[in-house]
C-alpha positions in Angstrom: 3.4 -4.1 -0.5 2.4 -2.3 2.7 2.8 1.3 3.4 1.9 2.0 7.1 1.1 5.2 8.8 1.6 5.1 12.6 -0.3 8.1 14.0 1.1 10.1 16.9 -0.7 11.5 19.9 -3.9 9.6 19.1 -4.6 12.0 16.1 -5.1 10.5 12.7 -3.6 12.9 10.0 -5.8 13.4 7.1 -4.3 11.6 4.1 -5.8 10.7 0.6 -4.8 9.3 -2.6 -3.6 12.2 -4.8 -6.4 13.4 -7.2 -5.9 14.2 -10.9 -7.6 17.6 -10.7 -5.8 20.7 -10.4 -7.5 24.1 -10.2 -5.1 25.8 -12.7 -5.7 22.9 -15.1 -9.4 23.3 -14.7 -8.9 27.0 -15.6 -7.0 26.3 -18.9 -9.4 26.8 -22.0 -11.5 24.0 -22.4 -9.4 22.3 -19.5 -7.0 21.3 -22.2 -4.2 20.6 -19.7 -6.0 17.3 -18.8 -5.1 16.1 -22.3 -1.5 15.6 -21.1 -1.6 12.1 -19.7 1.9 12.4 -18.1 0.6 15.4 -16.1 -2.5 13.5 -15.0 -0.5 10.4 -13.9 2.1 12.6 -12.0 -0.9 14.4 -10.2 -2.2 11.0 -9.0 1.3 9.6 -8.1 1.2 9.2 -4.3 -0.8 10.2 -1.3 -1.5 13.7 -0.1 -1.5 15.0 3.6 -4.1 17.7 4.1 -3.3 20.9 6.1 -5.1 20.6 9.5 -5.5 24.3 10.0 -5.7 27.6 8.1 -2.7 29.8 8.4 -0.7 32.5 6.6 3.1 33.1 6.7 5.2 36.1 5.7 9.0 36.3 5.6 11.0 39.4 6.2 13.9 38.2 4.1 16.3 37.4 6.9 17.8 34.1 8.0 16.6 34.4 11.5 14.1 32.0 12.9 12.1 35.0 14.0 12.0 36.2 10.3 8.7 34.4 9.8 5.3 35.8 10.9 3.0 32.7 11.1 -0.7 33.7 11.8 -3.3 31.2 12.7 -6.0 30.5 15.3 -5.1 26.9 15.6 -4.2 25.1 18.7 -0.5 25.1 19.5 0.2 21.4 18.6 -1.3 22.1 15.1 0.6 25.3 14.3 3.3 25.4 11.7 6.6 26.7 13.1 9.9 28.4 12.2 12.4 25.9 13.0 15.2 26.5 10.5 15.1 30.1 9.7 16.0 31.4 6.1 12.4 31.7 5.1 11.4 28.0 5.8 8.2 27.1 7.4 7.7 23.7 8.9 4.6 21.7 9.1 4.4 18.6 11.3 3.1 15.4 9.5 1.9 13.8 12.8 2.8 10.3 11.9 5.7 7.9 11.6 5.6 6.0 8.2 7.1 2.5 7.6 7.8 1.0 4.2 8.9 -2.5 3.4 12.6 -3.5 3.5 14.5 -1.8 0.7 12.1 1.0 0.1 12.4 4.7 1.0 9.7 7.3 1.3 9.7 10.2 -1.3 8.3 13.3 0.4 7.6 16.5 -1.4 4.9 19.0 -2.3 1.8 18.0 -4.4 2.9 17.4 -8.1 2.0 20.1 -10.6 0.6 22.4 -7.9 2.5 25.7 -8.1 2.0 28.0 -5.2 2.9 31.6 -5.6 5.7 32.9 -3.4 6.6 29.6 -1.8 8.2 26.3 -2.8 7.9 22.8 -1.4 11.3 21.2 -0.3 11.7 17.6 -1.1 13.3 14.7 0.9 13.8 10.9 0.6 13.7 9.0 3.9 14.7 5.5 4.9 11.4 4.7 6.3 11.9 0.9 6.5 14.0 1.2 9.5 13.9 4.7 11.0 11.8 5.3 14.0 11.8 9.1 13.5 8.9 11.3 12.4 9.5 13.9 9.7 8.3 17.4 8.7 7.3 18.9 5.6 9.1 22.1 4.7 8.4 25.0 2.4 10.8 27.7 1.4 9.3 31.2 0.9 10.8 32.8 -2.2 9.9 36.5 -1.7 9.9 38.7 1.3 7.0 40.8 2.3 4.3 38.8 0.6 2.1 36.8 2.7 1.2 33.2 1.7 -1.9 31.5 2.8 -2.7 27.8 3.3 -6.2 26.8 3.7 -7.5 24.0 6.0 -7.7 20.7 4.0 -5.3 22.1 1.3 -2.7 19.4 0.4 0.6 20.3 1.8 2.8 17.1 1.3 2.8 14.1 -1.0 4.5 10.7 -0.2 5.2 7.6 -2.1 7.6 4.7 -1.8 10.6 4.4 -3.9 13.2 1.5 -4.3 16.3 2.4 -2.4 18.7 0.7 -4.8 17.0 1.3 -8.1 18.8 4.5 -9.2 22.2 3.1 -8.5 21.5 -0.1 -10.5 20.7 1.9 -13.6 23.4 2.0 -16.3 22.8 5.2 -18.3 24.0 5.1 -22.0 23.8 7.2 -25.1 23.0 5.8 -28.5 21.9 7.1 -31.9 18.3 6.4 -32.7 19.4 4.6 -35.9 20.7 1.8 -33.6 17.1 0.9 -33.0 15.4 0.7 -36.5 12.0 0.0 -35.1 12.1 2.9 -32.7 13.6 5.3 -35.5 10.6 4.2 -37.7 7.9 4.8 -35.2 9.4 8.1 -34.2 9.5 9.2 -37.8 5.9 8.2 -38.4 4.9 10.1 -35.3 6.8 13.4 -36.2 5.2 13.2 -39.7 1.7 12.8 -38.3 2.3 15.5 -35.7 3.3 17.9 -38.6 0.2 17.0 -40.6 -2.1 17.3 -37.6 -0.6 20.8 -36.4 -1.1 22.0 -40.0 -4.6 20.7 -40.1 -5.5 22.5 -36.8 -5.1 25.8 -38.7 -7.8 24.6 -41.4 -11.3 25.5 -40.7 -13.5 22.3 -40.4 -10.6 20.0 -40.7 -10.5 16.6 -38.9 -7.7 17.9 -36.7 -9.9 20.6 -35.5 -12.7 18.2 -34.8 -10.2 15.9 -32.8 -8.6 18.8 -31.1 -5.7 16.8 -30.1 -3.7 13.6 -31.0 -4.7 10.8 -28.7 -2.3 8.0 -29.5 -0.2 8.2 -26.5 -3.2 8.7 -24.2 -4.7 5.5 -25.6 -1.5 3.7 -25.2 -1.0 3.1 -29.1 2.0 3.2 -31.3 1.9 5.9 -34.2 0.5 3.3 -36.5 -2.2 2.3 -34.2 -0.6 -0.8 -32.8 -0.9 -1.5 -29.2 2.1 -0.1 -27.0 2.1 -2.1 -23.7 -0.6 -4.2 -22.0 -0.2 -2.3 -18.7 -0.7 1.2 -20.1 -2.3 3.5 -17.5 -4.6 6.5 -18.0 -5.5 6.6 -14.4 -4.1 5.4 -11.0 -6.3 3.7 -8.5 -4.5 4.1 -5.1 -6.1 2.6 -2.0 -7.2 4.8 1.0 -5.3 4.4 4.2 -7.4 2.3 6.6 -7.3 0.5 9.9 -6.4 -3.3 9.6 -9.5 -5.5 10.3 -8.1 -6.5 13.8 -7.8 -3.1 15.2 -10.2 -0.3 16.0 -8.9 3.1 15.3 -10.3 6.1 16.9 
């Protein structure tokens, strides 16, 4: 599957596969947050656009477009703008993206990267046909508190999603007893979890040595059997690059 970025104005936006690392996860005791595989996979789920400039933004609490004070020494074409009012700051992506037929582009902030005083807005765009560029928008959540973005800080994350998938899903509710194997495996896991958590409080126990249960991380059932063949502990996304027949500047 192809995901193509058509740059605008001869300037190539900085974009990279999203990394697993997050500063707040590094700062947890013994970096324990990385033990949560779902967090790691979500962190790497897509491509991040990097901020081309340093800037700070402050909101006065009004709905006016003039209610944002944006401070930066960047050239005008790189500056964030106040386009919508209501405390929303707009950053230009500088590209038109094209997905393959039937695929939209999910556009939002970097996953699991909280930023105090501001929140990334999310969009889903039909990029298999639309010739329109889009912007990334962040909503300030407090008036009077400046928020700063650093150059090369990720400000947007994108990845393709199937346009029709969600509407094809048939949600249903069942009792877990309807699936005896699932019920058994869940029971084994809950019991092992109880034993493990109890062991964590016992000095010198195996649980204290292991520090955390790793069956899901390793893609294993509670009894040690394999879960699925395509279990992932990392994503290996490709870099955006020029096709061999072209010469990018």
